[in-house]
Residue, then its C-alpha position, 0 to 999 in steps of 0.5 A: x500500500x502506497x502512502x499512509x493508511x486511513x481509518x477505513x484501511x485500519x478498520x479492514x485490517x483490524x477486522x481481518x477482512x480481505x480487501x485490495x487497495x487501488x490508488x490513482x492520481x485524482x485530477x483537479x476538476x473530475x467527479x471522484x467516482x466516475x473518475x475512479x471507474x475510468x482511470x482504474x478501468x472498472x465497470x461504473x456499476x461496480x464502483x460506489x460513491x458514499x453520500x451522506x444525507x439527513x433523514x428526519x434530522x439524522x445523518x445517514x449514509x447511502x452507498x450507490x453506484x457512481x453511474x446512478x444518483x441517490x434516491x432520497x425518498x428510497x433512502x428515507x424509506x429504507x431506514x424507516x424515515x419520512x424525509x431526506x435531504x443531502x447533508x451539509x458538506x461540513x456536517x458530513x465531513x465532521x461526522x465521518x472524519x473524511x473530506x468530501x470526495x474521500x468519504x468512506x463508509x468504513x472507519x467513520x469517526x461517528x458510525x452512521x447508519x448505512x444503506x448500500x444499494x441492492x445492486x451491490x448484493x450480487x456482485x462478487x466484489x465492489x469498490x468504494x472510497x478507502x478514505x482518501x481522494x484517489x484511493x479505492x478499496x475492493x471488497x465483498x459487498x457482504x463484508x462492507x455490510x457486516x463491517x458498517x452494520x449496513x442493510x441492502x435496499x434499492x436506493x439508487x436511481x438512474 
């Protein structure tokens, strides 16, 4: 692994979860998720972005393919809430301990309830941020769910 680890990689190592790190040089104005898929030569349906929303006032993480958008109504329904909106970036960064564009569902400062889009459930492996811009982690969807306490639900929309 090049560079120093992140709380996400530390959490994976502590839990003895099999994973592979993939790093790339992040361009200054590119969208993080699609850029990761393109630069690493991956199917965008297997690369997931970590989005922080507020459901009825509680920060909640939605993990969806980079080729899709987060369906806020579906996210709210998945956690038994009524209304959802995207969280303030500063609040998301404070709660997770990561900077926008590098927010990982793993190793967050404050463990937020997490929902992973159901499209990940049948994949042999998925990719998500490893906690730093330009660093992706590949792991089994079930392992990500187990480590984050996440549930799977249809929360992505094209």
